[in-house]
N, C-alpha and C positions, 0 to 999 in steps of 0.2 A: 244676329239681330237680338236686341234686348227686349224683354217684356216690358210693357207699360203697366203701371199699377193696376192690378185686377184683371189684366188681359191675358189671353193665351195666344201663342203663336199660331199663325195661319193653319198650316197643315197639322200642327200638333193637336189642334182641337178636332182633327179628323175632317176639316172642311178646307178644301183647296181654295186658293185665291183664284178661282177660275173664271170670274166674270165681271171684273170691274168695268169692262166695256161690253160684256155680253152675258148670255145665259145658255144653258145646255139645250141642245136639240136632240142629238143622238150619239151614243158611244160608238167607238170603233169596233167593228166586229170581225175584220179580216185583215191580213197583211196588205199594206198599201203599196202599189207600184209607184205612186206619186205621193209626196208629203200630204198628209191630212191637214188642211188649213183651218185656221181659227174660225173663219166664217162658215165652214162646213159643219162645225160641231156646236158652236155657240150662237145664240140669237142676238140680234141687235148689235153686232160688231160694226163699228163705223169707221174708226181711224186706225185700227190695228189689223187690217185685212191683209191677206197674202202671206202670212207667216205661219210656220208649222205650229201645231198645238203645243208641243213642249216649249218652244220659244215664247209662245203666248203666255203660258203659265209662268215662265221665268220673268216675263215682263211685268206681270202682276206682282211678283215677288219684289222686283226693284221698286215699284211704287210703294208697296207696303213698308219695305225697309226704309226708304227715304223719308216717309212721313210718320213712321212708327204706328202704322195702322194695322188692323186686321180686317177680315172679311166684312164684319158687321158695320164697319165705319162707312162703307160705300154701298152695301147691298141690303135690300129690304129683307128683314127677318133672317139674315144669315145666322147660322147656328141653331136654327129650328127646322122643324119638318115643313114649314110654310115659306121657306126662302124663295124669293123671286129674283133670280140672278139677272134676268133681262130688263127688269123695271128700271127706268131712268130715275136718278136721284140728282140733286144739285151737285153732289161731289163727283158723281160719274160724269156729268156734263162738264164740270170744270176740268176733270182729268183729260177729257178729249181736247179741250182748249190748250192744256199744258203740253200734251203730246205734240200737237201741231206747232205750238210756239217753239218747243225745243228743236224740232226738225227744221223749222224756218231759220232759227238762229244759226244752227250748224251749217245749213246750206248757204246762207247769205254771207256768213262771216268766216267760215273755216273750210270752204270747199266741200262740204258734206261730211267732213270728219266728225266723229262723235266726241267733241271736246266739252260740250255742255250737256249735262244729263239732269235727271231729277235730283240725284244725290249732290250735284254741284252746289245747289242752293239750299236744299231742305235739311240735309244732315240730321235725320231723326226728329224733325219738327214738321208739324203740319203747315206752319207759316214760317218762311225763311227768316232768319235773324237779319235785322236791318242795320243795327248800330254796333260799332265795335265795343267789346266788353273789356274793361280795364284789367280785370283779373287775368284775362286771356293774353292781353298785350304784354303785361309785365310778368306773367307767370312763365313756366317752362312749356314751350310749345310742343305739341304732339306732331312728330314728323311722320307722315304716311308715305310709303314708297309709291312711285309711279307704277302704273300697270305695265307700261312698256319699258323694258330694260335696254339701256345702251351699253355696249361693251365698255367696261371700265378700264382706264389705262392702268397697266401694271397688274391687273387681275389675272389669275391663272386661266389658261384656255379651258374651254368647257370639256374637251376630251380628257384632260388630265383629271378633272373632278369626277367624271363618269368612270374612268379607269379605276380610280381609287375606290369608288362605290362598288364596282364589280369585284374587286379584290376583297373588300371588307365583307361583302355578302357571301363569299365562299370561293371566289376565283372563277375565271372564265370556263375552265374545263368542267368543274363540278356543276356550275350553273347551266351549262349546255345539256347536262343530263337530267335537268328538272323538266319533266313533261306535264305534270299535273300535281294538284294538291287539294286536300279537303280540310277545312278548318271548322271546328265546332266550338260554340260557347254561348254567351248571353249578350243581350243588347238592351239598353234603356233608351227610349225615345224622348224627344224634347217634352218637358212637362211631366215626365214619368208615366205617360199614358200607356196603359197595358202592362205596367210593371216590367218585369224581366221578360224579354222575348228570347226564344230559342233560336240561335243563329247557326246557319250553315253557309260557309263561303266555299264555292267550288271554282276551280280554274283549270283550264287546259291550254297548253301552249299551241300556237303562239298568241292567240287573241280571243279566248273564250272565258267568260267569267259570269258567275251569278252570286248574288247575295240574297239569301232567303231568311227572313225573320218571321217566325211564327209566334203569335201572341195567344195567350189562353183565351178560349172562346168566352169565358165568363166576363172578360173585360169589355166585350163588344167592339174591340178595336179592329180585328181582322188582320190579315197577313200583309207584310210589306216585302216586295220582291223587285229586284233589279236584275235583268238578264241581258246578256249579249252573246250571240253565237258566232261571232266573226263577221257578221254582215248586218244582222237585224237586232234591234234592241227593244226591250219592253220594260215598262214600269207599272207597278201597282202600288198605290198608296191608299191605305184603308180609309173608308168613310168619306171619300171625296166624290165629286160629281162625275168623275169619269171611270172609276174603278181601274181596270188595267187598260193601258193604251200603248200603241207602238211609238217608238221614238223615231223621229225623222229630221229633227233640227239639230242644233249644236249639242243637245244632250246625247244624241247618238254618237257624235264625234268624241264626246267626253267618255262615254262608255267604252269605246274602242281603246282610248288611251289608258283608262283604268285597267282594262284587261291585259294590255301589253305590259304595263308596269308590274303586273303580278309576277313576271318572269324577268328578274334583273339583268340576266345575260344579254337581253336584246335592247337594252336601253339606248345604246348608241345608234341604233337603226330606226328608232321610232319617231324622232323629231328632226326637223331640219332648221337651218338658219340659227344655229346655237350661238349663244353669247353669254357672258358672265358679268354680273354686277359686282360691286365691292362687297367684301364680307360684312354681314350684318347680324343683328340679334333678333330672334323671334321668341315669342312666348306661347306656351300651350294655350289653345283655345279655351277661354273660361267656360266652366261648367255651371249651368244654373243649379240652384239648390235642389230643384225637383229631380235632377239626375244624380247629383253628387251624393245625396242621402241614400240612394239606392245602390251606389257603388263605392262603399266606404274603402278608404285606403288607396284609391287611385290618385297618383300625384297630379297636381294641376298648377297651371300658370308658372311652370318652370321656364327659365330663360336658357336659350341655346345659341351659341355663336355658330353661324352657318355660312357655307358657300352657296351662291345663288346661280342657277343656270336657267335660262329661258330659251324656249324654242317654239317652233311651229308644228302643230299636229295636223290631223286630217282636215281638209277644207279650210285651212287657215286658223284652226283653233289655237289660241294663245295658251301656252302651258309654262308655268314657273315651278321649278323644283328646288327644294332647300335641303342641303346635305350637311349633316353635323360635322363641324370642323375637327372634332376630337376623334370620332369613330369612323367617319366617312359614310355613314349610313343615311338613307333617305328619311327625312323627318316630316316633310310636307310636300304635297302636290296641290297647287292652286291653279285651276283652269278657268278660263273665261268663255262663256257662251255669248251669243250675240242677241240683241233685241233692238227695236227701233228707238229705245230711249237709254241705251247704255249697255255695258258689259254685265253678264250674269255670272257672278263668282260661285264656284264650288270648291270647297277646301277639304282635303283629306289628310289627316295627321296620322303618322305611324310612330309607335313607341313599343317599348318592352320587347326588343329583338331577342330571340332565343335561337340556339343552334338546333336545327332539325336535319339530321343526317348530313352534317357538314355545311349546311346553308343557313344563313341568318334570315329569319322571317319575323315580321312584326306580329305580336300577340295582342296588341291593343290598337284599335283603329277608330278614329273619330271622323265620321262622314257628315259634313255640315253644308247645307245649301240654304237658300233664302227662305225656305218654308219649313225647315226642321233641322234636327241634329241627332244622329244615331251614335251612341257611345257603345262600341263593341269590344268585349273582352273574350278572347279565345282561350279555351282550356287545352286544346289539342289540335295539332296539325299533322296530317299524314301526307307523304309525298309519293308521287309516281304510282297512283292507284287508279283503277278503272272508274270512270264517271258516266253515269247515265246521261246521254246527250239531251234528253228531254228537259233536263234542269236548265239548259241554256236557252230554251225556247219560250214561247208565250205562256205566261202563268195561266193556270186554270181560272175560268171566270169566277168572280166572287159569288158565293152562295147567297141567295136572298135570305134576309132575317125576318 
């Protein structure tokens, strides 16, 4: 998501887009047997009831991305200590109308399939463009790939691409011996908030992973932590209205996929319904100047010819993987969560692969979601080391300031 002039991105300001339809009532305090639903946490939820909290927050991200808004565009005093998430505003009321309209269009015309979303019409504008633009018509069109990939005629089968990746990453035998790893380095968040954070990424086969980013206390940012223990996932994003909370929606499914992908040797078992699209070219995710100035020398916007494999993850999660045609290594994971108004994209880019005890592992990771972008550079990765299992659990509660 691009910044509008003079604006900061939603969570980059430390304020989650948590209440375009509602406001906070109570934070989650214990693991939930059932998904914690939006209306149990936020006040004045009217049309987005019945969805898990993480999917609700993702839905807010879709709206903000489609209209190029941030929290303050729809919420009273957002960005201040006097924010009133639950208060109705004209834009919140219109948002409810739009959510209902989109659902009705899809129900009445497409059998309930999500073929029309906020992004369909708005495309980074608060008011959809009505009239054709001549420069667009006669210029070079931007071709965006469809979310859903159909097996391309003549394309290599998915298994052959995955086999090549396994071989490029170190070979099946060596990868089978990878049981854990710890990576340490630095991270810069969107907007440069917090400056450099100290990063620790820990993973244990087959499906445990945690990304822990600790920022200096002097910045007032607080820590950012994502954990998954093979069953339960947690997320802490600093300075937002929830603090840490348990994942129960499609972010939980995404966390499982991220954890499994940490161990390349099992990639052929983690997705079903595999298919390949035609070879294409992808470009590194652009870095805003607020991040790039803090990470001098990091290559950006390089083009790569890739093979594309798409499959189905847990509970129907849509996952697309992009493999470098030259090296065979994985360059990008793009997964889509669900919401009432469209798919929620999360993109993870991998670069700077280095040999670690015979296994190729990425030392540069860019984690981008609708509310932020973490640019991670690792200095060191050690493999097959003991890991404190508490690192995969619930983050410690945020300390009051």
